[in-house]
C-alpha positions in Angstrom: 0.0 0.0 0.0 1.4 3.4 -1.0 0.9 6.6 0.9 -1.9 9.0 0.2 -1.4 12.8 0.3 -3.3 14.6 3.0 -4.8 17.0 0.5 -6.5 14.1 -1.2 -7.7 12.4 2.1 -9.3 15.5 3.4 -11.7 15.5 0.4 -12.3 11.7 0.5 -15.7 10.2 1.1 -15.0 6.4 1.1 -14.7 5.9 4.8 -13.4 2.6 6.1 -10.5 2.4 3.7 -7.0 1.6 5.0 -4.6 4.4 4.3 -0.9 5.4 4.9 0.0 9.0 5.7 3.5 10.4 6.1 4.3 13.8 7.3 5.5 16.0 10.1 3.9 16.4 13.5 2.4 19.8 14.1 0.9 19.1 17.5 0.3 16.0 19.8 -2.5 16.5 22.3 -3.6 14.3 25.2 -1.2 11.6 24.2 -3.8 10.7 21.6 -4.4 13.2 18.9 -1.6 13.8 16.3 -2.0 16.7 13.8 0.0 15.7 10.8 1.0 17.9 7.8 2.8 16.7 4.7 3.1 20.0 2.8 0.4 19.1 0.2 -2.1 21.5 1.9 -2.3 24.1 4.6 -4.6 21.8 6.5 -3.5 19.0 8.9 -5.1 15.6 9.2 -5.8 14.3 12.7 -4.5 10.8 13.5 -6.0 9.2 16.6 -3.7 6.8 18.6 -4.9 4.3 21.1 -2.4 5.3 23.7 -3.4 2.4 26.0 -2.1 -0.2 23.5 0.8 1.9 22.1 4.3 1.6 23.5 4.9 4.5 25.9 8.5 5.0 24.6 7.1 5.4 21.1 4.6 8.0 22.1 7.3 10.0 23.8 9.0 10.3 20.4 5.8 11.9 18.9 7.0 15.5 19.2 6.4 18.7 17.2 8.6 18.6 14.0 9.1 14.8 14.1 8.5 12.9 10.8 6.0 10.1 11.1 4.2 7.4 9.1 0.8 6.3 10.2 -1.3 3.5 8.9 -4.9 3.2 9.8 -8.6 3.4 8.9 -10.0 6.6 7.4 -13.1 7.5 9.5 -15.6 10.3 9.7 -14.5 12.6 12.5 -16.7 13.3 15.5 -14.6 16.3 16.6 -15.0 19.9 15.5 -12.9 21.5 12.8 -12.3 18.4 10.7 -14.4 16.1 8.5 -12.1 13.0 8.5 -9.5 11.5 10.7 -7.3 8.4 10.8 -7.8 5.7 13.4 -4.2 4.5 13.8 -3.3 0.8 13.7 0.5 1.4 13.1 2.7 4.3 14.0 6.3 4.7 12.9 8.8 7.5 13.7 10.7 8.3 10.5 12.8 11.1 12.0 13.0 12.3 15.6 12.8 16.0 16.6 14.1 17.1 20.0 11.3 19.0 21.5 13.7 21.1 23.7 15.7 22.3 20.7 13.1 22.5 17.8 12.7 26.3 17.1 9.1 26.0 15.7 7.0 25.3 18.7 3.2 25.4 18.1 2.8 29.1 18.8 2.8 32.4 16.8 6.3 33.4 15.7 7.3 36.9 14.3 8.4 37.1 10.7 11.7 38.6 11.9 12.4 35.5 13.9 11.4 33.2 11.0 13.8 35.1 8.7 16.6 34.0 11.0 15.6 30.3 10.5 14.6 30.6 6.9 15.6 26.9 6.4 12.7 25.9 8.6 10.1 28.6 8.0 8.6 26.6 5.1 7.0 24.4 7.7 4.8 27.2 8.9 1.3 27.9 7.5 2.3 31.4 6.4 5.2 30.3 4.3 3.5 27.2 3.0 0.9 29.6 1.6 3.4 32.2 0.3 5.5 29.7 -1.6 2.6 27.8 -3.0 1.4 31.1 -4.4 4.9 31.9 -5.7 4.9 28.5 -7.5 1.5 29.2 -9.0 2.5 32.6 -10.2 5.7 31.3 -11.8 3.7 28.6 -13.6 1.1 31.1 -14.7 3.8 33.4 -16.2 5.2 30.5 -18.3 1.7 29.4 -19.4 0.7 33.0 -20.4 3.7 33.4 -22.7 3.6 29.8 -24.0 -0.1 30.2 -25.0 0.8 33.4 -26.8 3.6 31.7 -28.8 6.5 33.4 -27.1 9.9 31.6 -27.0 11.4 31.1 -23.6 15.0 32.3 -23.8 17.8 31.5 -21.3 20.0 34.6 -21.1 23.4 34.5 -19.5 23.9 35.0 -15.7 27.6 35.9 -16.2 27.9 38.8 -18.6 30.4 41.5 -19.6 27.7 44.2 -20.1 25.8 46.5 -17.8 22.3 46.7 -19.2 21.1 49.4 -16.8 24.3 51.5 -16.8 24.0 51.8 -13.0 27.3 50.1 -12.2 25.9 48.3 -9.2 27.1 44.9 -10.2 28.7 41.8 -8.6 32.1 41.0 -10.1 32.8 37.4 -11.2 36.4 36.5 -11.1 38.9 33.7 -10.4 41.7 36.1 -9.7 43.7 35.3 -6.6 43.2 38.2 -4.3 46.6 37.6 -2.6 48.4 37.9 -6.0 46.4 40.2 -8.2 47.9 40.6 -11.7 48.4 44.2 -12.6 49.0 46.3 -15.7 51.9 48.8 -15.9 49.6 51.5 -14.8 48.5 49.6 -11.7 45.1 48.6 -13.0 43.9 44.9 -12.7 45.0 42.8 -15.7 41.8 41.0 -16.5 43.5 39.2 -19.4 44.7 36.8 -16.6 41.2 36.2 -15.4 39.0 33.2 -16.4 37.1 34.9 -19.2 40.0 37.2 -20.2 38.0 40.3 -19.4 36.0 41.9 -16.6 32.7 40.0 -16.0 29.7 40.4 -13.7 26.5 38.8 -12.5 23.7 40.0 -14.8 21.5 42.9 -13.8 19.1 42.1 -16.7 18.6 39.7 -19.6 17.1 42.5 -21.7 20.0 43.2 -24.1 20.3 39.5 -25.0 16.6 39.2 -25.1 16.5 42.0 -27.8 18.9 39.9 -30.0 16.5 36.9 -29.8 13.4 39.1 -30.4 14.9 40.3 -33.7 14.8 36.7 -34.9 11.9 35.0 -33.2 9.6 38.0 -32.9 8.4 37.5 -29.4 10.6 36.1 -26.6 10.8 36.2 -22.8 13.3 35.5 -20.1 12.6 34.5 -16.5 15.6 34.1 -14.3 17.7 35.5 -11.5 19.3 39.0 -11.7 21.6 40.7 -9.3 22.2 44.2 -8.0 25.1 45.2 -5.6 23.0 48.0 -4.2 23.6 48.6 -0.5 19.9 49.0 0.2 18.2 47.6 3.4 14.6 48.4 2.5 11.6 46.1 2.6 11.5 46.4 -1.3 15.1 45.5 -2.3 17.1 42.3 -2.7 20.6 41.7 -4.0 19.4 38.6 -5.8 15.9 38.5 -7.3 14.0 37.1 -10.3 12.9 39.0 -13.3 10.4 38.3 -16.1 11.5 40.2 -19.2 9.6 39.9 -22.5 11.0 41.5 -25.7 8.8 41.9 -28.8 9.6 42.9 -32.3 7.1 45.2 -34.0 5.5 46.4 -30.7 5.2 50.1 -29.9 4.9 51.6 -26.4 1.1 51.1 -26.5 1.4 47.4 -27.5 3.9 47.1 -24.6 1.5 48.5 -22.1 -1.3 46.4 -23.2 0.8 43.2 -22.9 2.0 44.1 -19.4 -1.5 44.9 -18.1 -2.8 41.6 -19.7 0.0 39.6 -18.1 -0.5 41.1 -14.6 -4.3 40.5 -14.7 -3.8 36.9 -16.1 -1.4 35.8 -13.3 -3.5 37.4 -10.6 -6.6 35.6 -11.9 -4.6 32.4 -12.0 -3.7 32.7 -8.3 -7.3 33.5 -7.3 -8.5 30.5 -9.2 -5.8 28.0 -8.0 -4.7 29.2 -4.6 -8.0 29.9 -2.8 -7.1 28.2 0.5 -3.7 30.0 0.6 -5.2 33.4 -0.2 -8.0 32.9 2.3 -5.4 32.1 5.0 -3.2 35.1 4.2 -6.3 37.4 4.0 -7.3 36.3 7.5 -3.7 36.7 8.7 -3.6 40.3 7.4 -7.0 41.1 9.0 -5.6 40.0 12.4 -2.5 42.1 11.9 -4.7 45.1 10.9 -6.5 45.0 14.2 -3.3 46.3 15.8 -3.4 49.4 13.6 -5.4 52.6 14.0 -8.6 52.7 12.0 -7.3 55.3 9.5 -4.2 53.1 8.8 -6.1 50.0 7.9 -6.6 48.9 4.3 -9.8 49.8 2.6 -9.9 46.4 1.0 -9.0 42.9 2.2 -6.4 40.9 0.3 -8.8 39.0 -2.0 -11.0 42.1 -2.6 -7.8 44.1 -3.5 -6.8 41.4 -6.1 -10.2 41.4 -7.6 -10.2 45.2 -7.7 -7.1 45.1 -9.9 -8.8 42.7 -12.3 -12.0 44.7 -12.6 -10.4 48.1 -13.4 -8.4 49.2 -16.4 -5.1 50.6 -15.3 -4.9 54.4 -15.3 -2.6 55.7 -18.1 -0.9 59.1 -17.9 2.3 60.8 -18.8 5.1 61.6 -16.4 4.4 65.4 -17.0 0.8 64.9 -16.0 1.9 63.0 -12.9 4.4 65.7 -11.9 1.6 68.3 -12.1 -0.6 66.2 -9.9 2.2 65.6 -7.3 3.3 69.3 -7.3 -0.2 70.4 -6.3 -0.9 67.5 -3.9 -1.4 68.0 -0.2 1.6 66.0 0.9 3.8 68.1 -1.3 2.2 71.4 -0.4 2.5 70.6 3.3 6.1 69.3 2.9 5.1 65.8 4.0 6.9 64.1 1.2 10.5 63.1 2.1 11.5 64.1 -1.4 9.5 67.3 -2.4 8.5 67.7 -6.1 9.7 71.1 -7.1 9.9 70.8 -10.9 9.8 68.7 -14.0 12.7 66.2 -14.2 12.5 64.8 -10.7 13.1 61.1 -10.4 9.9 59.7 -8.8 10.4 57.9 -5.4 8.2 55.2 -4.0 6.3 57.7 -1.9 5.2 59.6 -5.0 4.3 56.4 -6.9 2.2 55.2 -4.0 0.5 58.5 -3.6 -0.6 58.4 -7.3 -1.9 54.8 -7.0 -3.3 54.7 -3.4 -4.6 58.2 -2.8 -5.1 60.0 -6.1 -6.4 57.4 -8.6 -7.0 54.5 -6.2 -6.1 51.9 -8.9 -2.9 50.7 -10.7 -1.3 53.4 -12.8 0.9 53.3 -16.0 3.2 56.3 -16.3 4.7 57.1 -19.7 7.1 59.5 -21.5 9.7 60.1 -18.8 12.6 62.6 -19.0 15.4 61.1 -21.0 17.9 62.2 -18.4 16.5 59.8 -15.7 16.1 56.7 -18.0 18.3 54.2 -19.6 20.3 54.6 -22.8 18.3 52.1 -24.9 14.9 53.8 -24.6 13.4 55.4 -27.7 13.5 59.2 -27.8 10.2 60.9 -28.5 10.2 63.0 -31.6 9.0 66.6 -31.5 8.0 66.8 -27.9 5.7 69.9 -27.6 7.1 70.8 -24.2 10.5 71.2 -25.7 11.8 68.7 -23.1 13.6 65.5 -24.1 11.5 62.5 -23.2 11.6 58.8 -23.9 9.0 56.2 -24.6 9.3 54.6 -21.2 6.4 53.0 -19.2 6.3 52.1 -15.5 3.4 50.3 -13.9 2.7 51.3 -10.3 0.8 49.1 -7.9 -0.8 49.8 -4.5 1.5 48.9 -1.6 4.4 48.2 -3.9 5.1 51.2 -6.1 6.9 50.3 -9.4 6.2 46.7 -10.3 7.0 46.9 -14.0 9.5 49.0 -15.9 9.7 49.0 -19.7 10.0 51.0 -22.9 9.9 51.0 -26.6 13.6 50.5 -27.5 15.6 52.9 -29.6 15.8 51.2 -33.1 17.6 54.0 -34.8 21.4 53.3 -35.0 22.6 56.9 -35.1 20.4 58.0 -32.2 21.4 55.0 -30.1 25.1 55.5 -30.8 24.9 59.2 -29.9 23.1 58.4 -26.6 25.7 55.8 -25.7 28.6 58.2 -26.4 26.9 60.9 -24.3 26.7 58.5 -21.4 30.3 57.2 -21.9 29.1 53.6 -22.6 31.8 51.8 -24.6 30.3 51.5 -28.0 33.1 49.1 -29.2 32.3 46.6 -26.5 28.6 46.7 -27.4 29.1 46.2 -31.1 27.1 42.9 -30.9 24.1 44.9 -29.6 24.3 47.6 -32.2 24.3 44.9 -35.0 20.5 44.5 -34.3 20.2 48.1 -35.5 22.5 47.6 -38.5 20.9 44.6 -40.0 17.1 44.7 -40.3 16.3 47.0 -37.5 12.6 47.3 -36.5 10.5 49.0 -33.8 10.5 46.8 -30.8 9.6 47.0 -27.1 9.9 45.1 -23.8 9.6 45.4 -20.1 10.8 43.9 -16.8 8.5 42.6 -14.1 10.1 42.0 -10.7 8.8 38.6 -9.7 9.2 39.1 -6.0 7.3 42.4 -6.1 4.5 40.5 -7.9 4.5 37.8 -5.2 4.6 40.5 -2.5 1.5 42.1 -4.0 -0.5 38.9 -4.4 0.3 37.5 -1.0 -0.1 40.8 0.9 3.3 40.3 2.6 5.0 43.5 3.5 8.7 42.6 3.3 10.3 41.3 0.1 12.6 39.0 2.1 9.5 37.0 3.0 8.6 36.0 -0.6 11.9 34.6 -1.7 13.1 31.3 -0.1 16.6 32.5 0.9 16.9 36.3 0.7 20.2 37.8 -0.3 20.7 41.3 1.3 23.7 43.4 2.4 25.7 41.5 5.0 23.4 38.4 4.6 24.1 35.4 2.5 22.9 32.7 4.8 22.1 29.1 3.8 
């Protein structure tokens, strides 16, 4: 007889059958009732032991966290809170757990504490729910693009280019730090390094994605990216996952349409396939909100918030329109913003993005046509801007509680304009010759965007710290596990 997953048994109706369940002990009450969870569902199954006829030494080994195998009869439960239970005929301890040392005792633990034992936090209901939803969202992303005929492209993790031009990159090297090879001028001689040149962990798969899009038409990447940014906020990680589609023959409007469609699709998928997990997280958040003042509580619960995003078209406006709204806003007039908006050209901060989404429009927002000076070199310049200001066809999608969740643009397809922009920013044109070839041979209008996967998971789960939606967070001074 093979084991049955608890998820399947909880829905079973054929009572009297003999079953085997294997899992981990959540609680053991009255020397009789074992709550077992095997990870297949948030819910436990109760196994009832006849303690009078069970070896006392064996019962003492039934502790929280222990791995057990129980064989018995599936019966209708007489107790409250469960429909079925197992009347145990055979109990086996697969792995002991020292009750004195096991950190996850059956009580409420803070998220800060659980971050310190991230290797065990999967065993809690909160993180079971979060990572089941993360899995569902990842699957939904692949299904969305696959059903649309996109090609999944694996772009390099080790790269010699800086797609964002920010310089916040992790260096990859085999150079011996105790004997660094130097050039005559004292600089590091990278010709002695493994790749014969300076290389880094990727900050984006976009540039390579563009190469593929100019052959396949529509591609996407979904992989890890890295930023050596010394930021200790609840929204930043040093290692995170990005979804980056690139599409030939798409203009900025096609780009916005696709991004909005993708976000709504994956949110809908989570609602349809993770109802138990979302219900659990919704109730968890409602309990947390009871500790807050009434005016600080969310207007919508988690599930209502997700449905609200599906039921409303995202508000679309230009950066210039957003600046005008922010300049005349109460927080700006009363100097409540940490970064005051004085004039056109300001780089919007999270507080500004969240004001637009949560206070002004009260729905997701897509901003377009940003100043060229605050955006990346590859974004297409707008022609004949009536304001006389240089803008690019960038688009950012802003979500409640998150701020920017998507950043994208129509790419600059004109070789001369792109080269000039790179020269102005001192980007080595020679080293990027491979990228410029896409503009030399059969250039075409094309667009793409990047969706920060952890920020998406953050939004859908209602968690408030990005370190709680990735299994093993990498942050400044922290590379545990």
